[in-house]
BAVEXGU-285520 format. One line per field, with one value per residue (C-alpha): residue number from 1; residue in one letter; x, y, z. Coordinates in Angstrom, 1 decimal. Layout:
% residues N
seq <- [NUM  ...];
type <- [A  ...];
x <- [X  ...];
y <- [Y  ...];
z <- [Z  ...];
END
This chain:
% residues 232
seq <- [1  2  3  4  5  6  7  8  9  10  11  12  13  14  15  16  17  18  19  20  21  22  23  24  25  26  27  28  29  30  31  32  33  34  35  36  37  38  39  40  41  42  43  44  45  46  47  48  49  50  51  52  53  54  55  56  57  58  59  60  61  62  63  64  65  66  67  68  69  70  71  72  73  74  75  76  77  78  79  80  81  82  83  84  85  86  87  88  89  90  91  92  93  94  95  96  97  98  99  100  101  102  103  104  105  106  107  108  109  110  111  112  113  114  115  116  117  118  119  120  121  122  123  124  125  126  127  128  129  130  131  132  133  134  135  136  137  138  139  140  141  142  143  144  145  146  147  148  149  150  151  152  153  154  155  156  157  158  159  160  161  162  163  164  165  166  167  168  169  170  171  172  173  174  175  176  177  178  179  180  181  182  183  184  185  186  187  188  189  190  191  192  193  194  195  196  197  198  199  200  201  202  203  204  205  206  207  208  209  210  211  212  213  214  215  216  217  218  219  220  221  222  223  224  225  226  227  228  229  230  231  232];
type <- [X  X  X  X  X  X  X  X  X  X  X  X  X  X  X  X  X  X  X  X  X  X  X  X  X  X  X  X  X  X  X  X  X  X  X  X  X  X  X  X  X  X  X  X  X  X  X  X  X  X  X  X  X  X  X  X  X  X  X  X  X  X  X  X  X  X  X  X  X  X  X  X  X  X  X  X  X  X  X  X  X  X  X  X  X  X  X  X  X  X  X  X  X  X  X  X  X  X  X  X  X  X  X  X  X  X  X  X  X  X  X  X  X  X  X  X  X  X  X  X  X  X  X  X  X  X  X  X  X  X  X  X  X  X  X  X  X  X  X  X  X  X  X  X  X  X  X  X  X  X  X  X  X  X  X  X  X  X  X  X  X  X  X  X  X  X  X  X  X  X  X  X  X  X  X  X  X  X  X  X  X  X  X  X  X  X  X  X  X  X  X  X  X  X  X  X  X  X  X  X  X  X  X  X  X  X  X  X  X  X  X  X  X  X  X  X  X  X  X  X  X  X  X  X  X  X  X  X  X  X  X  X];
x <- [-186.7  -183.8  -180.2  -178.5  -177.1  -180.7  -180.4  -182.8  -182.0  -181.2  -181.0  -181.6  -178.0  -177.3  -173.7  -171.5  -171.4  -175.2  -175.6  -173.0  -174.6  -178.0  -176.8  -176.4  -180.0  -180.8  -179.7  -182.2  -184.9  -182.8  -181.0  -177.7  -176.3  -177.3  -176.1  -175.0  -178.2  -180.3  -178.4  -178.7  -182.4  -182.9  -181.1  -182.1  -178.5  -176.9  -175.0  -171.7  -172.3  -173.5  -170.4  -168.1  -169.8  -169.8  -166.1  -165.5  -167.6  -165.5  -162.3  -163.8  -164.7  -168.5  -169.1  -167.3  -167.5  -165.7  -165.2  -168.4  -170.4  -173.0  -172.2  -172.4  -172.1  -168.4  -166.6  -166.7  -170.5  -170.0  -167.4  -169.5  -172.5  -170.4  -169.5  -173.1  -174.2  -171.5  -172.8  -176.3  -174.7  -172.8  -176.0  -177.9  -175.0  -174.3  -177.6  -179.1  -175.8  -176.1  -179.7  -178.6  -175.8  -178.2  -180.7  -178.1  -176.3  -179.3  -177.0  -176.6  -174.4  -172.7  -170.6  -168.1  -166.1  -163.3  -163.9  -160.9  -160.0  -163.4  -165.2  -168.8  -171.6  -172.6  -175.1  -176.6  -179.1  -179.9  -180.7  -184.4  -183.9  -185.3  -182.0  -179.4  -176.3  -177.9  -176.2  -177.9  -176.7  -174.5  -173.1  -169.5  -166.8  -163.1  -161.2  -159.1  -162.2  -164.1  -163.4  -164.1  -161.7  -158.5  -159.4  -159.8  -156.5  -154.7  -155.7  -155.0  -151.4  -151.0  -148.0  -148.1  -147.9  -151.7  -152.4  -149.7  -151.4  -154.8  -153.3  -151.8  -155.1  -157.2  -159.9  -160.4  -162.7  -163.0  -165.0  -166.8  -166.8  -169.6  -169.4  -170.9  -170.7  -168.6  -167.8  -166.2  -164.9  -163.2  -162.0  -163.8  -161.8  -162.7  -161.3  -158.3  -157.6  -158.5  -160.0  -163.7  -164.7  -165.2  -168.0  -168.9  -171.2  -171.9  -174.0  -174.5  -171.7  -174.1  -175.8  -173.0  -170.9  -167.5  -168.8  -170.7  -167.7  -166.1  -169.3  -169.9  -166.3  -166.7  -169.9  -168.3  -165.4  -167.7  -169.8  -166.7  -165.6  -169.1  -168.9  -165.5  -166.6  -169.9  -168.3  -166.2];
y <- [-64.8  -67.1  -66.3  -67.6  -70.5  -71.5  -70.2  -67.8  -64.1  -63.2  -59.5  -56.3  -56.5  -60.1  -61.2  -63.5  -61.4  -61.1  -64.9  -65.6  -63.3  -64.7  -68.1  -66.6  -65.7  -69.4  -69.1  -66.4  -69.0  -70.1  -73.1  -73.7  -75.9  -76.5  -79.0  -78.1  -79.6  -77.5  -74.3  -75.1  -75.8  -72.5  -70.4  -72.1  -72.5  -75.6  -77.6  -76.9  -73.2  -73.3  -75.2  -72.7  -69.8  -71.6  -72.2  -68.5  -67.7  -70.2  -68.4  -65.1  -66.5  -66.2  -69.9  -72.9  -76.6  -79.7  -82.5  -84.4  -81.9  -79.3  -75.6  -73.3  -69.5  -68.5  -66.2  -63.2  -63.1  -62.7  -60.1  -58.0  -58.4  -57.0  -54.0  -53.5  -53.8  -51.3  -48.8  -48.9  -48.7  -45.6  -44.0  -44.7  -43.1  -40.1  -38.9  -37.9  -36.0  -34.2  -33.2  -31.8  -29.8  -28.4  -27.4  -25.7  -23.9  -23.4  -24.3  -27.4  -30.2  -33.0  -36.2  -36.7  -39.9  -40.6  -42.8  -42.9  -39.4  -38.1  -37.1  -38.2  -36.7  -39.8  -38.2  -34.7  -32.6  -29.5  -26.2  -25.5  -22.0  -21.4  -19.7  -22.3  -24.2  -27.4  -30.7  -34.0  -37.2  -39.2  -36.0  -36.6  -33.9  -33.8  -34.7  -31.5  -29.2  -27.1  -27.3  -30.9  -32.1  -30.5  -31.7  -35.3  -35.0  -33.6  -36.3  -39.0  -37.8  -36.1  -33.6  -29.9  -26.6  -26.0  -29.6  -29.4  -26.3  -28.1  -31.0  -28.5  -26.6  -29.7  -28.1  -25.8  -22.7  -20.9  -20.1  -23.1  -24.7  -22.4  -18.6  -16.7  -19.8  -20.5  -23.9  -25.3  -28.8  -31.3  -34.8  -37.8  -40.8  -44.1  -45.4  -46.9  -43.4  -44.4  -41.6  -42.2  -38.9  -35.3  -33.3  -30.0  -27.1  -25.0  -21.8  -18.6  -16.2  -13.4  -15.4  -17.8  -14.9  -15.0  -14.7  -18.0  -19.9  -20.6  -22.0  -24.2  -25.5  -26.4  -28.2  -30.1  -31.2  -32.5  -34.3  -35.9  -37.1  -38.5  -40.4  -41.7  -43.0  -44.4  -46.2  -48.5];
z <- [103.3  102.2  101.5  98.4  100.4  101.4  104.9  106.6  106.6  110.3  109.9  107.9  106.6  105.7  106.2  108.1  111.3  111.4  110.9  113.6  116.2  115.2  116.4  119.9  120.0  120.3  123.9  124.8  125.6  128.6  127.2  128.9  126.0  122.4  119.9  116.4  115.0  117.3  116.4  112.7  113.0  115.0  112.5  109.3  108.4  106.8  109.5  107.7  107.7  111.3  112.3  110.6  112.4  115.7  115.3  114.7  117.8  119.8  118.7  119.8  123.2  122.7  122.5  124.1  123.7  124.9  122.4  121.9  124.0  123.0  122.7  125.7  125.9  126.3  128.8  126.4  126.8  130.6  130.1  127.8  130.2  133.0  130.9  130.0  133.6  134.8  132.2  133.8  137.3  136.1  134.8  138.0  139.9  137.7  136.5  139.9  140.6  137.2  138.0  141.4  139.9  137.2  139.9  142.1  139.3  136.9  134.0  131.8  133.1  131.2  131.8  129.0  128.3  125.9  122.8  120.6  119.5  120.5  123.6  123.9  126.0  127.8  130.2  130.1  132.1  130.1  131.9  132.4  131.0  127.6  126.5  127.4  126.3  124.7  123.8  123.2  124.9  122.5  120.8  119.7  119.5  118.9  122.0  121.9  121.7  124.2  127.9  128.7  126.0  127.4  130.9  129.6  127.7  130.7  133.0  130.4  130.8  127.5  127.4  126.7  128.7  128.8  129.9  132.6  133.9  133.9  135.9  138.3  138.8  138.8  136.6  133.7  133.3  130.1  126.9  125.7  122.3  121.1  121.2  124.1  126.4  129.5  131.0  134.1  134.0  136.4  136.0  137.5  138.8  140.3  143.6  141.7  140.4  136.8  134.8  134.2  132.5  133.0  134.7  133.0  133.8  130.7  130.4  128.5  129.5  130.1  132.8  134.0  135.1  136.8  140.3  139.7  138.6  142.0  143.5  140.5  140.6  144.3  143.5  140.7  142.8  145.5  143.0  141.3  144.8  145.4  142.1  143.0  146.4  145.2  142.2  144.5];
END
């Protein structure tokens, strides 16, 4: 399928960004450098269009070129790759720990991170009980909601009496975002003491009773320390 300018449609939502990112796909075959002619031929774009998009990609750090030389992938690609790789390392590190906490407590366990003004359930191991507190990975909630939210806000340094108390205690225990649920949450830091997220155990209040909070809290603290040490 051709666009109005005679170029090939590179995605389901034709547009400048899709076309520009489509040029980067030309490097997936392993080429270290490609000329403008080669990039235009790969994409089906006119050379003038390809040059304009490549210039934008250069400005964004995704391509680089010395005068008279072909295009190479730029430093921004490497930076994004490192972030992507660290995400997988974090999952490999955190998920087994969540499973162990779930098995020891019998309740659901989450690892929340901050995204803008939201908290996102990045990793989750739901309880094996049929009646349980259930959240899907990727679920997004207001940052000031539930138990994990105030913990994240507190250790981001936000002001307020409640948040000061959470910082002093080092954790928060209380009724969860949903009725009839209770959660225990602690912050997770890396070895540079940068906040990475929050570990949370959540269960039905009728089963996750007060006498089970202290053991769960100690388990969460040990687990947060394990993540901190292993993330170095």
